[in-house]
C-alpha positions, 0 to 999 in steps of 0.5 A: 382572357381565359383563352389567352392564358390557355394558349400560353399554358399550352405553349409553355408545356410544349416548350418543356416537352419538345424543346431542349435548350432550357433547364426544365425541358432538359430535365423533362428529357432526362427523367423521360430517358430514365423511365424509358430505361427502366421500362426496357430493363423490366421488359427484359427481366420478365423474359428470364424464366427464373425471374419471371416465375419469382417476381412476374406479378411485380414486373407485370404491374411495373410494365402497366405503370410504365405503359400508363406513363407513356400514354399520358406523355404521348397524349400530352405531346399530341395535345401541345402539337399545333398539328397533332396528325403531323406529329403522330406520323412523324418518326418520333411520333411513331416510335412514342405510339410504339412505346405504349401500344404493344402491351395493350395488344397482349389484351387482344392477342395472347402471344408473348411476342406482342409483350416483348415488343415493348423492348422497342422503347429502346428506340426512344433512347434516341432522345438522348441526342436532344439533351447533349449540349455539345455543339460539335456533336449535334452539328456533326450529326446534321453534316452526316445527314446532309452528306447521306442525302447528297450520296444517296444517287451514288450509293443506289447506283453502286447497289444496282451495280452489286445487284447485277454482279451477284445475279451474274455470278450466281447464275454462272455458279449455277451453270458450273456447280449445279450438275455436280453440287446439290448445293447449288440447286437453283439460281436463286439459291446460287445468288443467295451464295453469291451475296453471302460471299461477296459481302464476306459474310460466308455462312458456309452453308453452301460451298463450291466443289468444282476447281472452276467454282472455287477459282470464281468464289476466290475472285468474288471474296477479293472483290467483296473487300473492294466493294466494302470500301466503296460506300464509305469512300462515297460518304466520306467524299460527300462529307468533304464537299458538304458545307458546314450544317447550320447549328441547332437551336435547341427548339422543336417544330410546334407541328411535327416535333422535329428539331430545327436549325438556327436562323430558320423560319420554316421547319425543314421537315413539314414546312410549318411556321416556327415560332420565335425563340421566347428569349429573343422576344421583347418583353 
């Protein structure tokens, strides 16, 4: 009897922490987002010299309070998961770990960078998508994910073409400019220039001086505008070909913590067995 009660308590806690289809689970997510936002603000304020000198001790204390809260939350997530290892290795699990571990690093290495890594907690604000009740937005997010997966081979092929193109053009510019222009001192430097030019970034730290070099640079800039539009067109075409993604259920996998769609028996991420929604269970 005691074991059954413990299991029910663990399941109930998991539904509050991981799911987002009930009032209690949405409230938990909202409170968590507020705490994360406050923790990020504290880390940012501590990076301001004037504020840090005046309120440094108070900010440091607040930082440790937030860190302990995030440690407790992370421990609760591991406890509630059917497979703690799967959750710990999942994207959200890694982000949750990074939410509290940087401050502990400051005890081992006396370096400001380790402390300011706490700003990485901002990534946890991605959980805001979990509490959005707009079905259209969640469905579009899933459709975009499916479209990107479908367009991956075409995008990778396109990127390979771009790599070959900048390698050839960079090497050509080294031959043309190298003897007269010290900026093009090597083929890797020339390839760097080709990448910045064809992507229309144009830092201006390296510029051609020969007439032929300027002509090639102009052609590359024009090609760059066309190249920028290609990945967008690939993704749009994939979105048109992708069928409507199934709606999300508002619940999370008990093993890895990832959301899953309606009418699904196994998690799309870890293939774990999904639990039946308690709202659909017989009394």
